[in-house]
Structures are given as structure tokens and as C-alpha cells.
C-alpha positions, 0 to 999 in steps of 0.5 A, a space after each residue: 215461789 216453792 209451796 212450801 216455802 209459801 206455807 212455811 212463811 205464812 204459818 211463821 208469820 202467824 204466829 206470835 213471836 215467831 222469828 223469820 231470818 231474811 238473811 241471803 248467803 252465796 252458795 257455789 254461786 247460787 243466792 240462799 235464803 236462810 229462814 229459821 224458827 228457833 233453832 230450826 234452819 232452812 237454806 233455800 235458793 233464792 237465785 240459782 245460778 243457771 247450771 242448776 236449771 236443768 236439775 229442776 232447781 228453781 227459787 224457793 226449792 229446799 237445800 237444807 234443813 236441820 237445827 242449829 245448836 250453838 255455832 253447830 248446824 247438823 241435818 239434811 242436804 240434798 244432791 239435784 240431779 237432771 237425770 233423776 228429777 224430782 227425786 234429790 238425794 238426801 243425806 246427812 250433814 253438819 259442821 260449824 259457824 264460822 264469824 269472820 267472814 260469816 259462814 256456814 261449812 257443812 260437811 256429809 257422806 253420801 253415796 254417788 248415783 249414776 242417773 238414778 242408780 246407787 253405785 256402791 262408791 261414797 264421796 264427801 261433800 262440802 257445802 259452804 254458805 257465806 253471808 251476803 246481806 238482809 234479804 
């Protein structure tokens, strides 16, 4: 498990009244774990799909961190690349929580990279997380 995730979990367990969400979500064929603390939200890879392994993504890798305000999430997402291992590209995303079925849809614009070099081109990413079950 990722060291940051372990530290976060230990910290939340030690704080009286802290809430730690243990729910699993599908994201592009990977199982994600949602953690929360008040308005703060984190999506971690619980079981990444095999295609991501070559990019260094493993259980506990952070994909999104941000906040929830009502039915709206906003924060930082990451893109992982095998040619830029250990150096994910971070960019701003935001979007609604939909309730039927329960899902979070985040969108953001980021620069396209070739290898580890920016190209000057922009693209819009859409991250969809669909609730699976309590982990």
C-alpha cells in the first residue's frame, strides 16, 4: 500500500470523530477507493487495471484529491505515463455527483505531453467514477 495512504489512514483513525469513507468505485476498469475527511476527498487506485502497471500505477496510487461542496467535487487529478514514470501530470478538474446511478463525473483541460515534454496542445479529460460497493 502506498506510504502516503497508510499515513493518512493512521492519522484519520487517530483523530476522534474523523470519518473515513470505505467505498469502492469503478474508473475505466480499475477499482478505486474513495477516502474522505469532512469535505476533503481522495480517489486512490485499489486494484488498477493491468494496462496501468507499466506507468507505475499500483494499489494506493493517488488519482484525485480535492473537496466536495454539496454535490460538486473540485480538485487535482493526475495522468500517468510509462515514459514519465514517477512524475504524473497534475491538472484541475471539477464536476457533479450524480445519484442514479451514483457516480462522480470530473472534467478538466490539460496540456498534452509527448514523453515528458509539453506539446503546446490542449485536451479535455473526463473522469467518471461509478459506485461499486463498500470496500
